[in-house]
C-alpha positions as CSV (number, residue, x, y, z in Angstrom):
1,M,-5.2,25.2,29.7
2,A,-5.6,26.2,26.2
3,R,-7.3,25.1,23.0
4,F,-5.0,22.4,21.2
5,D,-3.2,21.6,24.5
6,I,-2.5,17.8,24.6
7,Y,-2.9,15.9,28.2
8,H,-2.3,12.2,29.5
9,N,-5.3,10.6,28.9
10,P,-7.5,10.8,32.3
11,I,-9.0,7.1,31.7
12,L,-6.2,4.9,32.7
13,M,-7.4,2.0,31.0
14,D,-7.8,3.6,27.7
15,R,-4.3,4.7,27.7
16,S,-2.7,1.7,25.9
17,G,-4.5,2.5,22.6
18,F,-5.3,6.1,23.6
19,P,-2.9,7.7,25.5
20,Y,-3.6,11.4,25.1
21,V,-6.4,13.3,24.7
22,L,-6.9,16.8,22.9
23,E,-8.5,19.9,24.0
24,I,-10.8,21.1,21.4
25,Q,-12.7,23.9,23.0
26,S,-12.6,27.8,22.7
27,D,-10.4,29.7,25.0
28,L,-13.5,31.9,25.3
29,L,-15.2,29.5,27.7
30,Y,-12.6,29.2,30.5
31,R,-14.6,29.8,33.2
32,F,-16.0,26.3,32.8
33,T,-14.6,23.8,35.1
34,E,-15.0,20.9,32.1
35,R,-13.1,20.7,28.9
36,V,-13.9,19.3,25.5
37,C,-11.4,17.1,24.3
38,V,-11.0,14.3,21.7
39,P,-8.9,11.1,21.9
40,L,-5.5,10.4,20.4
41,A,-5.1,7.0,19.2
42,R,-1.9,5.0,18.7
43,P,-1.5,3.5,14.9
44,G,-3.5,0.4,14.7
45,T,-6.2,0.7,17.5
46,I,-8.8,1.9,15.2
47,A,-9.1,0.6,11.4
48,G,-10.2,2.5,8.6
49,L,-9.0,5.8,9.4
50,T,-8.3,8.8,7.2
51,E,-6.1,11.7,7.4
52,R,-9.0,14.0,6.8
53,F,-11.1,12.9,9.5
54,N,-8.2,11.6,11.9
55,P,-5.4,13.9,11.1
56,T,-1.7,12.2,12.5
57,L,-0.5,14.4,15.3
58,M,3.1,14.1,16.8
59,V,3.2,13.6,20.7
60,D,6.9,13.0,22.3
61,G,8.0,11.9,18.8
62,E,5.2,9.5,18.8
63,P,2.4,9.7,15.8
64,V,-1.0,9.4,17.1
65,R,-4.5,9.9,15.3
66,M,-7.0,12.4,16.3
67,H,-10.4,10.2,17.1
68,P,-13.2,13.3,16.7
69,L,-16.2,10.4,17.1
70,G,-14.6,9.7,20.7
71,I,-15.3,13.3,21.9
72,S,-15.4,13.4,25.6
73,V,-15.8,16.0,28.6
74,F,-13.5,16.2,31.5
75,F,-13.1,18.0,34.5
76,L,-9.9,20.4,34.9
77,R,-8.9,18.4,37.5
78,E,-8.7,15.3,35.7
79,L,-6.1,16.9,33.0
80,N,-3.3,18.0,35.0
81,K,-0.4,19.5,33.1
82,P,-0.4,19.5,29.1
83,V,2.3,17.4,27.7
84,G,2.2,19.3,24.4
85,S,0.4,21.5,22.1
86,A,-1.2,20.9,18.6
87,K,-1.4,24.5,17.5
88,Q,0.7,23.7,14.5
89,S,-1.9,21.5,13.3
90,A,-5.0,23.6,14.1
91,L,-6.2,23.7,10.4
92,A,-6.2,20.0,10.0
93,I,-8.0,19.6,13.6
94,D,-10.5,22.2,12.5
95,N,-11.2,20.8,9.3
96,A,-11.9,17.0,11.1
97,M,-14.3,18.7,13.3
98,D,-15.8,20.6,10.5
99,M,-16.1,17.1,9.1
100,L,-17.7,15.7,12.3
101,L,-20.3,18.5,12.9
102,R,-21.0,19.7,9.4
103,G,-20.0,16.8,7.1
104,Y,-17.3,18.5,4.9
């Protein structure tokens, strides 16, 4: 488990609109049994998304949008094996989180 790993959404009933979650928690907090994540939304699930706050990521060839307002915590046992990584989008992800937490 590592920052920017992508997992299937553990909440089965939300998977149609939010098929994945993105781990955003620092790797320095690896000893905790929880992971802070944000959902990744399929196009059309949420209206009014912007590229700065909701950057587009590709997961298995599918475009999904980061949704920082849906920030959640999951136990390690709920996340299982990563299906991908968004490390290549680290700057866009950090910019979205800065906008959420700092307003810029």
